[in-house]
N, C-alpha and C positions, 0 to 999 in steps of 0.2 A: 647019716652015712656022710662024712667028709669029701667032698673032690679036691683033689688039689689039682689048678689052672695054672698050667704052663705057659708062662710069657719072656717074650724077648724084649730089649732095651737098647733103640738105636738112638744115635743122633742126626737129623737130617739137614739137608743143603749144607754138608762142611765136610774138610777132608782133616778135623782135627776133634778130639776126645772135647766134650763142653761148649762146645760152640752149635749153633745151628738150631732145630727145635726139638725136642725130646717126643719118643715115640715109645709107647707101649704097642703091643704085637701079641694076641693069642692066635694062636694057629691053627688050635680047633675049637671052633665055636660052636662047636654041633651042641643041640641040647639045651642051650643057654637062652633062656626069655628076654626080648629085648628088655624086660624091666631090669633082669639080672645085668644084661650089657651095660645099661646106662647107671646103675649104681657100682660097679666096677671101675668104669672111666672116672666117675666122680671121687673112687676112692685112689684111682691111682693118679688122678690131680694133674694130668698133663694138658697142653692144648687139645690134642685127641690122643686116644684109643682106639686100636682097629681089632675087629674079630673076623677069622678066615671062617669059610663055610664053601661046603661043596657048591659049583655053579649049578643054575638053574640049565643052564642051556648046557649039552655036555661036549660042544663045539669049545667053550670058552674053559680057561683055567679054573679058577676059581669066584668065589663070590665073598665082598667087600662090605663089611658093615664099620660105618665109623662114627663114634662117638666124640663131643666133647664133654668135659663136665656137668654140661646144662641140656644137650639135647643130642638127638643122631643128626649127622649131615648125610647129603645127599652126595656128595664128592668133595673130596680135600685132598690140596696136592700133596701134602708133607707124608700125611697117612697112605697116598697111594706108592709113593718113590720109595718110601724107608718099609712097608711092608714087603713090594717087591724084594728090595735088597734081602730084605730074611730069606722069602721063599725063594730065593737062589741060593740064598747061602746054606738052608736046610736042606736043598734039592728037591722041594717042591716044586718048582718050576727049572727048566734046561736051558735057558735060552742061551744060542750060541752065534758066533758072528754070522755063521750063515743066515741063522735064522732067530735074529734077537730079539723080536716081538711077541711079550705073551698079552691075554685077554683075560681082563678083570670086570666080573661084575659090579655095580657101585648103583645107588638110587636113580643117579640119572642115566642109566643102561648102561652099554658097554664102551671101557675105557682100555683103548690100546696101550700099550707100556712097551718102548722101545730100550733095549739095553746096550751100551758101548764099551769098547773092550780096549785095554791098552795093556799091550806084553800079557795075554792072554787072561787076564783080569778083569772082573767088570769097573768099571769106571765111573762115568754118569750114566741115571737112569733119566730117561724121560717120558713124560704121560703126553696124550693127547687131550685135550680140551675140545670141548662145544666152541662153535664160530659164537661171539661175544653179541649180547645184547647191551645197545645202550639205551637208555632211559633218556627222557626229555631231560635237557639241564638243568639243575638245582639253581632258582636264580637269588634266592636269601643267600648271598655271602656273608652278610654279618652276621647270620647264625649259625654258617660253616663256622667262620671265625671265632665266634663265642664259645661254642664247644669245644675248642681247643685252647681257651684263655688268650687267644691270639687279635689283633686287630685286622681289620679287612686290609690295610696295605701291607699285613705281612702272606696274602694269597697273592698267588705268582698271575699271569694274565691267563688263564686258562680257565674251561669250563670247571665247576665244581658238578658233579653226574655221576649217577649210580650206572656200573656196567658188571653185566654176568656172565661167567660162561657154565653156568651150573648154580653157582652161590654168588648172591647180588651183593657188591660193597662198594660203596659211597665215597669217590676219590674225591680229593680236596689237596690241589697242589698248591706248594709253597713256594716262598722266592730262594729260600736260602739256610742254610745250615744249620746256622743260627735259632731261626724259628721253628725248624724242625726238633731240634736238642732241646728248648726251652720250656715249648707247650706243654700244657697241663690239659690231659681230659677230663671234662664237665660231667661225667656221668649224670648228675640233677638235669642238665639241659638234654643231655641226650634221651632220656627217658622222658622226657616232657616234649619231647620236638620232635624228635628225630627217631624213635624206638620203630616205626612203619619203616626203615630205610633200610639198607645195606649196612652191613659191618663200616666203621670207618677207618678208610685206608687213606696215608697223605703220604708224599711225596716233597723233593726238592732235586732238581737239574744237579747241584753240589753234593760234589761226593766224598767219601775217605779214600778212595782208591781211584788211580785215574780209569783202571779197566770199567771199570763201573759206569753204568749208564743213569740211575736214580739212588738216592739212598731214602730207604722207606720206612714207616710205621705203622702198625694196625690195631685196631681196638676194637674188639667184639664182645660187648657188657653181654649182647641177649646168647652168647655161646657160650657164657661164664669165665670167658679170658680176658683178663686186664687189658692185658696187651700181648699180642704175641711175636715170637723171635724170628720167624721164615714162615710165609703166608704163601704156598703153591697155589689154591683155589682162588687167591685176589690176583696172582701174577700174571694169569694168562689175560682178566679184564687190564691188568697195567700194561701190559706190552700190545696189546690191543690200542688201549686208550692213547699210549706213547705215540703209538703209526699213526693214527687218526687224527691227531694233531701237530703230525709233524714234528716233534720232539725227538723221535728217534724214527732212523729207519728201518723196515721190515728186516729181518735176517737176525741175526744173534743180539740180542739185548741180557745187561747182568743190574740184577736189581740186587743193592746189600740192605740186608734189615738185620734187626736185633742188637744193633751196637748199641744204643741205651741200656739194654738190658744185660752186657756184659756176655750177649750169646752171639757172636757173628755169624751171617748166613750171607750165602751166594748164591742165589736163584738165578739159574738160566731160564733165560724165555727166547724162542723161537717164534715169529712172527710170518706167516707167509700171504701174500695177496694176488689175485687176480684181478688186473685194472683198479678198481676202488674197492674192491671187497676182500674179508678178511675169510681165507678158505683154509688155512691150518693154524692151531694155536698148540703150541707144544711148551711143557714146563718141568725142567730137570734141573737135579742137583747129584752132589754125592752122599754118600750114609758113612756113619762109622759106628761099629758095633761097640757095646758099651757092655752087654751082660745079660744075665738070665735069672729069673727065679719062679717062684712060686705062690698063689693064693690059695688061702684053703676055705673051704666055704661051705 
């Protein structure tokens, strides 16, 4: 018997169609095996595909499972923001200005998601991420340059370091826009020497737009993603890194990403501190509804 699976398509971390990071959302994941979810995600061939399920704790709203074409993730940013947008659009959650927070269960645990409103309509949606975990500094700067087909002189004078707010990323700071635009990611070097580290995230303080804090790119071969146009799961760690090393002040940070892919994205990051300790990490943005469809399985 053929089952028709309904999905929604949204672009996340953008306010314009064809920008941001595309996402497929299946609002009814009941009865689907992990293997089938993974095969569907590979079929959709987007950075991520999400499946919504009833929560394990009835105090929460929904459970979310997130798949790249290659594997399941315990947490991710643009799937959380985009799925929350679809849930509100389809009246499966009803956030209000008086009660703007919903609670989603993901592989890392509970994820609070806060809705902001403008003229009574949903505008920016922000997920809360875990406090950052900083791994020891990665000292082989030559290897960090080699995987990008750059020279050590192209690296900025900040640490190369893995940081995680649920999913680890290896951050490589670059000096300027020329370096980030002309780099060529070497999958062979990553496979040989870096596959045990987090996905590769690069950034520079030079930006396309003056309101942005950094210009970013992300490469995730272990997820089956050659390059990602907007990476919410990396943006919490990014903001934490920027604040720790004095590149940005705690408060509001904007990462522009996806420009080299023709999908401009704007990720809003909020970092709060108590003394030297980061005690709040928020990642958010806007979403655009693109359409819906069915798979017949």
